[in-house]
N, C-alpha and C positions, 0 to 999 in steps of 0.2 A: 274193964277196958283199960289198956295200958297207955303210957304216954305217946307211943308211936301211933296208936289208933286215934288218940285225940288230935295229934298233929295232922294226921291224914285227913280227918274229918274237917278240920279248920281249913286246910289247903283246898279241899274240894269245894267248900263254900266260897272261898276266894275265887275259884275258877268261874263261879256263876255271878260274881259281883261286878256290875258294870262300872261302879265307882272306882273300885280297886283296879279293874282292867284299864280304865282311862288313865289313872295315875301312873301305873307301871309302864304302859305303852309309851307315854310321853316322857318318862324318865330317861336319862342318858345311860341306858343299860349297856354295859360292856358287851361288845359283839361276841365275846368268848362264851357267854352264857347261852345265847341263842344259837350260835354256830355249833355248839357241842351237840345240840339235839335236832337242829333244823338245817336242811341242806342249803337253804337260800330262799330267795323269793321268786325266782323265775325258772322256767323249764330247763334252760341250759345249766343252771346250778344243780338241779336234781340229776340230770344226765351225767354231769361231771362227777358227782359223788358216787353215782352208780358205777361208773367206769372204774373208779378207784377201788370200790368193793370187789368188782369182778377180777381185778388184778390180784386179789388175795383169795380167790376161789369162793367168795361169798355172793349169794344171790341177793335180790332186792325186791321189795314191794313198796311202791311209791304212792304217797298220799298227798293230794293237793289240799292244804289246810283250809278249813271253812266249814261251817255248819249252820243249820237253822235259817237258811236262805228263804225269804218270803216274797221275793220278786222274781218273776219268770225270766227277765233278762239276765239277772245275776245267775240263776240256775243254768241258763244256756251258756253263759260265759264260763262257768265252771266246767260244763261238759266240753266246751271247745278247748279249754286248757288241757283236759285229759286227752282229747284227740291230738292236739299238738304234741303232747308228751309221748304218746304212742308212736307218732311219726318220727319224733326225734330219737327215740330209743331204737327204732328200726334203722334209721340212718346211721346210728352209731354201732349197729350190729350187737345190740344188747338185749333184744326182745326174744329172739328165737329160743324155742324149747323152754319158755317160761323163765329164762334167766333173770329177767326183770319184768315183773308184772305190776299191776296197779291196784290200789285199794280205794274204794269209793264209799263215802257216807251218803246215804240216800237223802238226808236233810240238806246236803250241800248241792244237790242237783234237783231240788224242788219239792221234796216230800212235805215240807212245812208250809207250803203255799196253801192258803185256805181253799177249800172246795176240791179241786182236782189234783191236789198235791201228789198223791200216790201215783196217779196215772202219768203226770208230768215227769216225776222222778224215774219211773219205769221206762218211759220213752227215752229219756236222756241217757240212762245207764245202758239201755239196749244199744244205743249208738256207740257207746264206749266198748261194749262187748264185741260188736261187729268189727270195730277197728282192731281190737286185740286179737280176734280170731284171724284176721288177715295177716297180722304181724307174727302169728305163731306163739302168742303168749296168753295170759289168763287175767281174770279180774276177780278180786275178792271183795265181797260186800261187807263193809265194816258194820259193827254193831254199836248202837248208841245206848241211851238210858232205857230202863226196863219198859217204859210206856210204849216204846217202838218195836219191841222184840217180835211180836206176832206179825206186824206189818212188814218188818224187814225179812223175816223168814218166808212170808208169803211171796214177796218179790223174788227172793232167791229161787223158790220153787218155780215161779213163772219163767224166770230167765233160764233155768236149767232145762226147760223143755226144748230150747233151741241151742243152748250153750251148756252142755252137761258138766263142763269143767269149772263153772262159776263156783267160787269159794264162799263159805259162810263163816262167820265169827260167832263163837259162843263164849259167854262169860261165866267162869266157874263160881263166882260169888252169888249168882242167882239160884234160888231154891229149885227152879224148874230145869236147870241146865242138864242134869244127868239124864232126864227123860228126853230132852232135845238131842243129846248125844246119841241115844239109842235110835231116835228117828233118822238121824243123819249119818249113821255109821255104815251105810250100804256101799256097794261097789261103785267106784268112780267118784264118790263124794269127797270133796276137799273141805276140811274143817280146821280153822284156826281156833285153838283153845287158849284163852287168856284168863287172867284172874278177874279183870274188870276194873274200870277206872272212873266210874261215875259215883256220885254221892247218893247211894240207894238206902232206903229204910230197911230196918231189920225185918219188916213184914214180908219183904220179897228177897232179901239178900242176907247171906251169911256174913258174920262180922269176925274180925280178928283171925285167930288160928284156924277157925272152922273153914275159912276160904281155902286154905291149903289142903285140908282133908277132902273137901268137895272136888278140888282140882284133881287129886289122885283118883278119886272114884270116877270122874269123867274121863280121865286119861285111860283108865283100864278099859272102859267101854270102847273108846275110839281105837286103841291098839288091838283089841280083840276083834274089831269089826273088819270089814273089807274095804273101807275107804282109805283116804290119805290124811293122816293126822298132821297138823302143823302145830308144834309144841311151842307156844309163845310164853316164855318165862326166862327170867334172869336168875332164878333161885337155883343154886348148885344142887340142892337136894332133889328138886323136881327134875332137873336135867338127868341126874343119875337114875332116878326112878323111871323116867321115860326110856332111857337106854336099856334098863333091865327088862322093862315090859316088852320093848321091841325085840330083845333077844329071846325072851320067853315065848313070844308068838312067832319066832323065826322070820321076822321082817328083814328084808334086805335094806341097805342104806338108802335106796332110791324110793322106798315105799312110805317114807315119812320125812319130816324135816323139823329143824329147830328154827325158832325166830326170836330175834332180839331187836331192841330199839337202837337206832343210830345214837351214838354217844354213850351207850351203857355197856360196860364190860367188853370193850372192843378186843382186848387181848384174849379173852375167853372165846369170843366169836371166832377169831383166827385159829385158836387151838382146836375148836370143834371142827372147823372146816378142814384143817390140816390132818385130823384123824380120820378123814374120809366120810364124815357126815355132811348132810346138806344143811347149810346154815344160811338163812335168809334174814336180811336186815330191813326193818321198817324205816323207810326214808321219807319223812315229811318235808314239804316245801311250801312256800307261800308267805304272804304278809300277815295272815291272820293266825299268828303263832301263840297268842297269849293263853287261851284255854288249854291248848295241847301241852304247853310247857308246864303249867301249874298242875295238870293231872299227872304228868311224869314225875314231878317233885313229890306229889302225894303218894305215888307208888313206892318211891324210895326216899323217905324223909331225910336220909343222910345227905342227899343232894342239896338240901336247903342251905347248908353252910356255904357250899360253892356258889349258889345263887346269890345269897346275901353279900358275900365278899365281892362278887362281880358288880352288884348294884352299888357297892361302896367304892368301886374303882380299884379294888385290890385283887380281883379275880384273874 
């Protein structure tokens, strides 16, 4: 394990620490560090950033930050925020044809509620899908840690019975993901392939460079299939491999897309869009930004210097 792997592991542990979370959230963090990765705290902030992206031919998938909700009222409040978001995107003419869609974590809309959590989450996300369908856009169900993978994919299957365009997220660092790609590579299936951002044990997840190798194997399956691959990576090598695989399988530019995070490689995002590829930006918003931010730093440890400088007031 090299130094970057050690740093990544340490950062992921910090993302789970309530003590550190409390200290950092209360600290006078420079807004530059949060604003780089998070659109803001309210629906109008997310819509404003999405409008700016569309002006440069970039698409958007918008995530209201928050997870592991254990109170039904909070889960319903998260649902209502998504409904307001879809309405606002429609009003701004940003939703049609999936130009701006939404990403939803099931634990944010009730999955973690004891007892009926899965049913509550499914009910809430179904309401979001109904609103998205009316608006002419789509919903992608985000993936969380490996203990939720089966439950998340089951929810996706149930939703696709009524909304076949519902997207799924698969994480390449899990040992199981290549097989999941084969299951989900059928016609009409939308699959976002990412590396993975949670602190997973080696018993279920590849570590270090093996994650990249798994990503390529999974990408080969998706590009060879009949579905719609969503290539979520900032790695220039993987972007090149994806383009080569798309060309090999004679895929048209509208049969797959690239995805990157808000605040990461913005210049490359624009170049990809300018070259005629579909480029979608993951746009998070909301007050519960801590866990998301630390996981982003863990994905690219070089960003830690930027973060620390901002904490010190020099960012």
